[in-house]
C-alpha positions, 0 to 999 in steps of 0.5 A: 769249426762250424758254429751256430751261435743261435743254438742253445740246445744239444742232442741227447741226453739231457739236451733240449733238442737234436744235433743238426748234422747227421754224419752217415758212415760205416759203409762204402760210398756206393752204399751211402750215396743211394741211401742219401738220395732215397732219404732226400726223395722221401722227404721231398714226397712229404712236401719238404723243401730238400736242397743239396747234392748227391754223388752219382756215377756217370750213367753213360760211362763218359769222360767223367767218373763222377758227378753231383746231382743237384736235388733242387734242379736235378742238374748234373755237375761233373766233378771229375775230369779225364786227365788222360791215360797213366795220370796219377794226379787227383782228377777232381774238378774244382770248378765243378765242385764250386759250381755245385756249392754255389747252386746249394747256397742259392737254394738255401737262400731261397728257402729249404727244410733240409740240406743233403750234402754228398760228403765231407771229403778231403777237399772239404777237410782243406776248407774247399769244395762244399765247405761254404754250403755246410756253413750256409746251412748252419747259418740258416739253422737247417738240418744237414745229412752228409757222409763222412769216411772214417779216415776223415773222422778227426778232420770232421770233428775239428770242422763240425764239433758238437753240431754233428752226430754219427749215424749208421748207414742204414735207412732206419738210423737215418729215419730215427735221426730225422724223427728227432729233428721233426719232433724238435721242430714241432715242439719249437712251433708249439712253444714246448721244450723238445725233451717233453715230447 
């Protein structure tokens, strides 16, 4: 389970601050991934240092079906591989996922205000994929936005525990979560408890 030994607050009700992970769900990936990308772009336009990856389809219809776009560099990393006609094996490219995870960890170490991780999927449920990026973000005390499918809710709860709050796949819901993050950060800078703002 993710732990954040430095945190002594909790989100709503009666807590002193917001929960650091927004787990977006309730829609297909084709809806959630553009939502995450636009959320990240808005924060970047506001001057935030946004790092992480979002999932996008291959634009040219090439051999890969999916890639991750690194938000800090715009580098595209293929995360699926062509296994040939008739293959029923998982086509996720473990090397691509590891490379993406490494880029995110490097960006977190260089300094960030927000981490966007495409999703907590089956690979992360098995503690691979982007798992170390999630851990690095929590260790750096950074807010995280990710997607979680209903089928992985139990695995997600076992992984994130009380550090996560469900957020509807709507821009308004994500903005409300972010507003709570911003208020808590401003309160921390001013020395006032977040719940008084």
